[in-house]
C-alpha positions in Angstrom: 213.8 77.6 183.9 210.3 77.5 185.2 208.3 80.7 185.1 207.1 82.1 188.4 203.4 81.5 189.2 202.9 85.2 189.4 203.9 85.7 185.8 201.5 82.9 184.7 198.5 84.5 186.5 199.4 87.9 184.9 199.4 86.3 181.4 196.1 84.6 182.2 194.6 87.9 183.3 195.8 89.7 180.2 194.4 86.9 178.0 191.0 87.0 179.8 190.7 90.8 179.7 189.3 91.1 176.2 186.7 88.4 176.9 185.7 90.2 180.1 185.5 93.6 178.3 183.3 92.1 175.6 181.1 90.4 178.1 180.6 93.6 180.0 179.9 95.5 176.8 177.3 93.0 175.6 175.8 92.8 179.1 175.5 96.6 179.2 173.9 96.8 175.8 171.5 94.0 176.7 170.7 95.8 180.0 169.8 98.9 178.1 167.5 97.0 175.7 165.8 95.3 178.6 165.4 98.6 180.5 163.8 100.1 177.4 161.5 97.1 177.1 160.8 97.3 180.9 159.9 101.0 180.8 158.2 100.9 177.4 156.4 97.6 177.4 153.5 98.3 179.7 152.8 101.9 178.7 153.0 101.1 175.0 150.9 98.0 175.4 148.3 100.1 177.3 148.3 102.7 174.5 147.7 100.0 171.9 145.0 98.5 174.1 143.3 101.9 174.0 143.5 101.9 170.2 142.3 98.3 170.2 139.0 99.5 171.7 138.0 101.0 168.4 135.1 98.9 166.9 137.0 97.2 164.1 140.1 96.5 166.1 138.1 95.2 169.0 136.8 92.4 166.7 140.4 91.7 165.5 141.7 91.5 169.1 139.0 89.0 170.0 139.9 86.9 167.0 143.6 87.0 168.0 142.7 85.8 171.5 141.0 82.7 170.1 144.0 81.5 168.0 145.5 78.2 168.9 149.2 78.1 170.2 151.2 77.8 166.9 149.2 80.4 164.9 149.6 82.6 168.0 153.3 82.1 167.9 153.5 82.9 164.2 151.5 86.1 164.8 153.7 87.0 167.7 156.8 86.6 165.6 155.4 88.5 162.6 156.3 92.1 163.8 159.9 91.0 164.2 160.0 89.8 160.6 158.2 92.9 159.4 160.7 95.2 161.0 163.6 93.7 159.2 163.1 95.7 156.0 162.7 98.9 158.1 166.0 98.2 159.9 167.6 97.6 156.5 166.2 101.0 155.3 167.8 102.6 158.4 171.1 101.0 157.6 170.8 102.2 154.0 170.2 105.8 155.3 173.3 105.5 157.6 175.3 104.2 154.6 174.2 107.2 152.6 175.6 109.5 155.3 172.1 110.3 156.7 172.9 109.1 160.2 170.2 111.2 161.9 167.5 109.8 159.5 168.8 106.2 160.0 168.8 106.6 163.8 165.3 108.1 163.8 164.0 105.2 161.6 165.6 102.7 164.0 164.1 104.5 167.1 160.7 104.7 165.5 160.8 101.0 164.5 161.9 100.0 168.0 159.0 102.1 169.5 156.3 100.8 167.2 157.7 97.3 167.2 157.8 97.2 171.0 154.2 98.5 171.2 152.9 95.9 168.7 154.9 93.1 170.3 153.7 94.0 173.8 150.0 94.1 172.7 150.3 90.9 170.7 152.0 89.1 173.6 149.2 90.2 176.0 146.6 88.9 173.6 148.4 85.6 172.7 150.1 84.8 176.0 147.5 82.2 177.2 147.9 80.3 174.0 151.7 80.6 173.9 152.0 79.3 177.4 150.2 76.1 176.3 153.4 75.3 174.4 155.6 73.6 177.0 158.9 74.6 175.4 157.7 78.3 175.2 156.6 78.3 178.8 160.0 76.9 179.9 161.9 79.5 177.8 159.7 82.3 179.0 160.1 81.3 182.6 163.9 81.2 182.2 163.9 84.5 180.4 161.8 86.2 183.1 164.0 84.7 185.9 167.1 86.0 184.1 165.6 89.4 183.4 164.5 89.7 187.0 168.0 89.0 188.3 169.5 91.5 185.8 167.0 94.2 186.7 167.8 93.7 190.4 171.5 94.2 189.6 170.8 97.2 187.5 168.5 98.7 190.1 171.2 98.1 192.7 173.8 100.0 190.7 174.8 103.6 191.5 173.8 105.0 188.1 170.3 103.7 188.6 170.1 105.0 192.1 171.4 108.4 190.9 168.8 108.4 188.1 166.0 107.7 190.6 167.2 110.6 192.8 167.4 113.0 189.8 163.9 111.8 188.6 162.5 112.4 192.1 164.0 115.9 192.3 162.7 116.8 188.8 159.2 115.7 189.8 159.4 117.8 192.9 160.6 120.8 190.9 157.8 120.3 188.3 155.2 120.0 191.0 156.4 123.2 192.7 156.4 125.0 189.3 152.9 123.7 188.6 151.7 124.8 192.0 153.1 128.3 191.4 151.4 128.4 188.0 148.1 127.3 189.4 148.1 129.8 192.3 149.1 132.7 190.1 
């Protein structure tokens, strides 16, 4: 007895469902990380650039900009390695039942790490782009990220968020105008 094609396609669908769900979950999490980086990267980089104008740090930033490609790469990767113990500390907090403390440590590490990484990348990018393999990977990453951001920005939650943000700005402006005129 040969099974009907309809039953085969149903079984294939059921077998593929966990993979699709996992892919969607990973894609969603990655999209959140990329959106954080997108929203945080430039403002945090600008904040550290402002800090970098201090006399001692200005000298350090000029030295970083003169590094050759591979030392620039090592310096660029250093914050990632330095944050590993901080993340382990956060996991230890969570393991001790201090979920809020662990979460705050992770969020602070992400914020500081993103700021430092953004600033270092802006300082080392010319040297890093001299590495052909880095330039290829970076170009592919940027193309993929651009496509992902276009999909996210085309989604209804994003559009709804933009509407809510716009309305909140309007309300804030009206409140501010009332306050100023009082």
